[in-house]
N, C-alpha and C positions, 0 to 999 in steps of 0.2 A: 335716725331717719328711717321710716318704715320701708319695708320691701313691697314694691308693686307687683301684684300677682294677678295675671289675666287668666281666667277660667275660660277655657275654649273647647270646642267639640261640635259634632253634628247635632241636629235638633233632638230634644227628648232623650237625653242621656243622664240628666240629673244635675246639670251645671247650677241652676238656680237653687236646687236643695243643698248642694254643698255650699253655695254662697251664703245661704242663710245660716247655715250651721258655723261657719267660720266667722260670720258677722256677730252671731251670738243673738240674733232677733229676726223675725220673718219680715224681710224688706221686699224681696221679689216674689211675685206670683208665681205659685207652682200648680201645675195641672198636667194630667196625663196626654192632653192634646199638644202636639209639637208645634213649635213656632210661637210660643206665648211671649217669650222675651225678644224684643226687637231692637231696642236702644242699649248703649252701653250704661250699666248702673254701677256707681261708686259707693263703697262703704268701707269703714275701718274696721278691721278684725284683728284677731289675735290667735295664734296656735302655739300653745306652750308659753315660752318667754319671747316669742317671735312677734313683733308688731308687723301687721299686714295693711296695706292698701288695696282693697279687693276690686277687681273689675269684672262684672258679670257681662258676658257678651250673647249675642244672638246665636243660633245654631248656624252652622257653616253650610252653604249651598254652593255647588259648583255651577254657578251661572255668571255671566259676564255682559248682561244687558242692561237695559234701563229699568228693570222690574224692581219691585219691591225686596225680593231675595237678594238681587244684586247689591242694592244699597245696604242691606243688612250685612252682607259679607264685607263690604268696604269698611263699615264700623268695627267688624271683627279683627280686619288687617290693621286697622289704626290702634286697636288695643294692643295687638301683638307688638307693635312698633314701640309703644309708649312704655309697656311694662318691662320690668327687670327679669321677670320669670313668667313662663307660660306653663300652665297646667292643662294637659291635654287629657280630656274625659272621652272614654268610650264605654259602651254597654257591655258589660262581661257576659250578660246572658245571650245576647245576640251575637256576640263575636265581632271580629274586625270585618267591617263593610268595605265596599270599594270606595264609598265617600270618605272613610277614615284614612284610606290609603292616599287619597289625593290631598286631604288636609295634612298628613303627616309629611309628604313630600313639600308642601308650602312651608311648614315649620323647619324643615331640614335646611331649606335655602335661605331662610332669614338669618340662620347663624347664631341665634340667641338660646340661652339655656331653657330646656324643655324637660318637663317631668310627665311620664304617662302613667295614668290611674285607671285602672278597671273599676268602675263603679257598678253598684248592684251585685256585688261579689258574695253577698251573705247567702249561707246555705250552700246546697250541692248544685243549684241550678246554674250558678256563675262560675263553677270551677273549670269547666271545659273551655271557657272563652279567655282564660287568663294567659294561656301560653301562646295565643295567637298573635299577641302584640309584638313578639320578638321580631317577626319579619318587617315591622314598621321601621326598624333601625333607630329608635328613640331610647334604647336602654332597657333595663328591667321594668316591667309593669308592677305597680303597687296596687294589690286589691283592697278597695275600700267600700264603704256603704255610707253615702251622704246622708241616707234616711236615718240610720241607726247609729251613725258615729263610729263604725269599725275602721280601723287602719289608720286612725289619726296620728299615732305615734310613728308609724312607718313613713307617713307623709311628712311629718315634722323633720325627721332625720333625712330624708331625701331633699328637703329644702335647704337645710343647713349644708348638705354636701354639694348641692348644685350651685348655690350662692351664699357663701358662708355669711354669717351675721356680722363677722368683723369689717365686712366691706361697707356697712352702713353706719360706722361710727364716725364721729366728727374728726378724729385725729388719725385714722388709718384708712387706707384703701387696699384693694386687692393686691397692688404690686408691693406695697410696704408692709404687708402682713408677715410677721416674723416666722421663721423656720422654728419649730419646737423640737429641741435637741435635748435628749435625756442622757445623762452621764451615769451608767449603772456598773455594778461589778461587786466583787466580794469585799469585805472590810479591808482596809489598809491596802488597797491595791493602787492608789495615787489618783483618785477621781478629783478630790478637792484641789490638789496640787495642779493638776492638768487645767482646771478652770482658772486658777489664779495665773497661770502661765498665758493662757489665751487672751484674757482681759487686760492683763499687765498690771495687775494690783492684787494686794493681799485681801481680797473680799471674803474669803472663807478661811475658817480655822483649819489648820493642817498640823500634823505631828506624827511621831512614830506610833502613838497609841491607835488601837483599832476601835472603830465605832464612834469617832468624834462627831461626825454628822448624824443627826437623828431626823430632821425634818427635810422635806424636799424643798430646797432653796431655788427660786427663780431669779435669774439674772439676764437682764436685757444686754445686748451687746450688738455691735455693727461691725461687720467684718467687710471691708471694702465698701460697696454700697448696698449690701444686704443686710437686712435686720435678722438677728438670731436670739432666741430665748433659750439660754442654757438652763437647765435644771439639774441641780446637783442632788443626788439621792443618797440614802443610807445604804450601807453595805448588806447584801443579801447573804445569810448563812443558811445552812441546812435547817429544815423544818423541825427536825428533831432536836436541834441545839437551842432553838427559839423558845425560851421559857418565860421570860419577863413580860409583862403586860406592855411596857413602853417599846420593847423592841418589836413586839407583834404589831403594834401600831406603826411604827417606822417601816415595817415590812409592807403592810398593807399601803402605806403612802408611796412607797417605792414602785409597787405593782401598779398603782393608780396612775402614777407618772409615766410608766411604759405604756399604759392603755391609751393616754392622750398624747403621747409624743408622736412625732412624724418620722424621725430617724433616731434610733437608738445606738449610742456608742458603748460597747462592751469593753471596759478596762480590765485588763489582767496583768498580773505581775509575770514579767518576762521569764523570771527565774523559775516559776512554777505555774506555767499556763496550762489551760484546758483541764482544770480539775472537775470533779463532778458537778459542783455548783455551778461552774461556768457554763458547762453543757446544758444545765437545766435554765438558766437565764437566757441562753441563745435559743433554745426550744420555745420558752415562754414568749419571746419577742416575735419569732416566726408564726406562732399560733395566733398572736394578736395582730398579725399582718403588718408589722412595721419593718421599716428598712434598717438593716443592721451593718455596723462597721466594727471590725475587730481592732482594737488598740493594744499593743504590747508596750506597757509602761516599764519604767526603770531599764531602759534598754542599755544604758551606759554600764550596767552591771553585768551584761552578757560579753563573754570573751569571744567565742566563735559565732559572730553575728549572721554571717551568710548562711552556713549550716543550720542555725537555729531557726532563721526565717523560712528557709526551704521546707524543714522538717515540720514547722508549724503550719504551713499551708497545706502540705500533704494530709496531715492529722485533721485539720479542719474540714477538708473535703470528705475524708473517710468518715468522721464521726458526724458531721452535719450536712449530709447531701441535700437537704431540703434548701440550704442557703448556699449552694455551690457557686464560688466566684465572689462571694463578699469580699470588699476590699479590706486589706490588712495594712495597718499603718503602725510602724515601730517608732517610738519616740521615748523621750525622757522629759517629764515635767520639771524635774529639778534643775537640769542643765538647758533645757529649751531645744534640744537637738532633735530634729524630725517633726516638730510641733507644726511648722508651716505645710505639712503634707496632709494634715488632717482635714481642713475645711474644704479643699478642692475634692477630696474623697466623699466627704459628706454631701456636697452640692451635686456631684455625679450620681451618687445612689439616690438622692431625693428627686433628681430628674428622671431617673429610670422608674423610681416607684410611682411617678405621676403619668407615666406614659400611657397614650391612648393609641391603639393599634386599629387601622381601618378595616372594616368587615371584608371587603375583597381581598386585602392582603392576608388576612387570617385564613380564608377558605383556600386561596392558593396555596399557602403554606400547608393546610390541612392535607390537600390531595398529594403534595410532594412527600408529607410524612407518612401518609398511608402507602404510597408506592415504595418508599424505601423499607418500611416495616409494616406488612399488612396487618390488619386486626386478627386476633386469633379467633378460632372456632371454639364455641363452648357448647357441649353437648352435641356435636355435630351440626351446629348452625353458626354461621359467622356474624360477628358483630360489625354492623356497618355504620360509621359515622357519616352524617349527611350535611350538617350545617353548623357554623361557629360563629359566635359573635362576642364582642366584649361588652359586658354590662356596666362596668364602672372601673375606676382607677383607685390607686392608693388603698389598698394595692391593686395591681392589675387583676380584674376578675372576669372570667370567661364562662360562656355557657355553650355546651356542645351537644347537639340533638343527634341521637344515634338510636338505632333499632337494638332492642334487649338492652336498654341502658343499665339495668340492674345486674347484667352479667358481664359488664365489662371489668377485666381483670386489674388489679391493681399495679401490676408491672407494667401494663400497656398505658395506664393513666400517667404513671412516673416517666414513662418514655415521651409522651406527649409533652409534659411539663418541661423535661430537659431539653428537649428538642425546640419548643417554643422559646426558651430562655436563651438557647444557643443561636437560634435563627434571628431573632429581633434584638440581640445584644442587650439582654436583661440580667447581667450576672448578680447574683446575690439578693434579688428581689423575690420576695415570696409571692408566688402565683396561685391562684385560685381557679380550678376547672370543675364545673358542676355539669354533670352528665344527665340529660333528660331524655325522655322519650315522648313521641306525640301521644296524646290521649286519645282513646278510641271509646267514645260513650256507649257503643253497643256491645262491648266485652268488658265484663267486670275486671277481669284479671289483667287484659292488656291496658286498661286505663290507669293502672297503677305501675306500669312497667314491668309486668312479670306475666307469665303465661297462665291462661284459665283452662288449660287442658284437664287438670285433675278435678276441677269443679264440674266441667261438662261431662266427664266420664262418670261421676258420681250421679249426676242428674238422668244420664242415660240408663244406668243400671236401676235406677229408681223407677223410671218409667217402665223398663222391661218386666221387673217384678210386679208391679201393679198391673199389667196386661195379662201376665201368667195367672194371678189371683183372679182376675175378672173372668178369664177362661175357664178356670176350675169351678167357679160359682156358677158359670153358665151350664156346664155339664151336669153338675150336681141337680140343678133346678130341673133341666130337661128330663133327666132320669126319675125325678120325683114326680113330674107331670104325667110322665109315660106310665108309670106304676099306679098312679091314680086313676088314669083313664081306663087301664085294664081291669082294675078292681071294680070300678063303675060298670063295666060291660058286663062283667061276670056276673055281678048282682043282679043286674037288669035281666041276664038270662036265667036266673035261678040257680047259678052255680056258687060254690063256696068262694069267699074271698081269698085270692091267691096269696095275699100278704100275710094270711093267719096260718097258712100251711106250714108246719114245721118240717125241716129236712130229716130224712130218716138215716140214721148212722149205721153203717155196716160193721157187723161184729168180726173181729179178727179171729182166725182159726186157733184154737186152744191146742195145747200139746196133749198127747194121750198118757194118762197116769198108769202106774202100776196096779197089779191087782189088789194089793195091800192096800194101797191109797183108795181104790174103787170101794173096797168094802168099808173103809173108814168113812168114805164120803156119804156112803148109803146110811151108815149109822148117825154120824155127826157130820152133816155137809160143810158147816162152817169150819170146824177145825181140819177137816180133810182138805179143804181148799188152802187153808193156811200152812199146813204140813207139806203140801205138794209144791208150794211156792218155796218153802224154806229147803226142800229136798233139791229142787232145781238150782237153787242158788241165786244171788242177785244179779250175776252176769246175765243169766237167762232172762230174768224179769226186765232188766234193762233193754235187752234186745227186743223183747215182746212189745214194750211200750214204745219204743222210739223208731223202730225199723219202719221205713216206707212200705207202701202197699206192694210195690212191684219187687220187694226183695223178701217178703214173707214166704218161706219155704221150709225146708227140713232143718237147715242149720240155725235159722232165726227162731224156730220152734223149740230149740233146745236139744237138738240131737237126731238120730235117725226116726224116721215115722215108721209105724207098724204097716201101714197100707201103703198103696201106690200113691205117688205124687200127683194131686190134682192141680190144673192150672187155676190160679187165683185170678179174680178180675184185676186187670191192669198189669199183670205179670207178663214179662218178656219171655215167651217160650217159643221154641221152634218145634214145628210139626213134625212127628215121627221119632223125637227123641224120647227115651223113657226115663222116669224118675229114679232116683237113688234107691227107693224102697224096693222090697219084695213083691212079687205078684201074689194074688189071693190064691192061685192054684197050689202053690208050693207050700 
């Protein structure tokens, strides 16, 4: 029997486009003008392996008079009542409008399953409007594109979760759908023996040898008035010990059984519980989001049962805090002792695993949790949780909107999960909390949940350097234009070009040479100059070449001067003081 799917929403959001894609042919007229579709249109469609009976509806208008729009709204409401599942479409590029909020309130009052989809979400233009759908209270939005066919796999998974396909088979309905129960554990832990004891017959091979079970065997069973599908799996050993190809295939089959199960019963040998492989299986079950029940098999071999059970519970909470409070059942598959406690524990954890919490209760709890333990301050700025809602069950998944979501510490996230599990009585259930922040389209960093301060500072420095470069170029250009104007005026006046005039270098005073050096200089000027430099030494040569003009004096010239000290241009002298040399009269 196909699933009746009504595609609803306000005008011009892409309902007919998606209708044509699911139907596989262009049946409905599609145009940019709103209000093209007026009547209900039926067609057979298919998504994956799911048969659909599609209903295309007119755009919803909030009117209640005798107009055409009011009659179109009545047709849409009839389609919602007739359908098994409603697919609410809104435009991700425009975001949630007031008309969308009115329509969402109408769908919530109907009490039927609803899937919300953000159409036209291809590219970056539709990213900002996806998160706005959480305030409608219809669950997590699915980004799709009816025009390009994007997001069809996520839409198929949402349909199976909202209304399972088993509901439309001829022999089963939703109430008779069996609970999928997987029995896992290490080899020779007593899994097959436990199933044989539960169903009351020797359905599976058992024995002292390890590894008898190779395939995942499914057994249908009725406990009371509830249908249960038991899945016996092969024992899981350490990955390093798995060498044979057949055992690898058995391991893959067991992991697949855990993935598709609803409740996982971890069977452990009570004489050697919680070995490393048992911890890895429990962690895999929690990561897959399945409900977990611990079973201590071979309980008849334990001597001090009370102390052993208490120690096991304490060890389980310490080693696996993510499934704190999971039920523990001690039994013996060989003698049947304690087996009657298993199914009540399975049904209790399955009910908790399928729990849906009201949004109002969640936000009231959030305020109390924040008052009890305020959020921490990161880098001097406090993280502020604002709103919380549950997006789905099995396992319970929540979304928390908060400022600076990427800076939320892991310890505070664990505190929220533990407090949520304790407040709503969900022991042992794997919980999921996704922390998001509102997207700001005008800040590149803020839109992704992190600060854009570094990027803005870099851009500010770039602008400042560009301004400085422009200012320097302006000064150089002004100086060049002034020089050109002065040169032009000088040429017109008949004067030489000032730009061609070379600056005159002032000669530094030379040291007075000895008479022998003077006579040698008169004979051979070149050699005398070289000898005088060599006689004075490199120290004097360095002083003469590198000393500033205001320090040129007797010492910088290489010693005492013969004549009186004369002030040099630029030298710092005090009027009235005499130089270190002797006067000419003496």
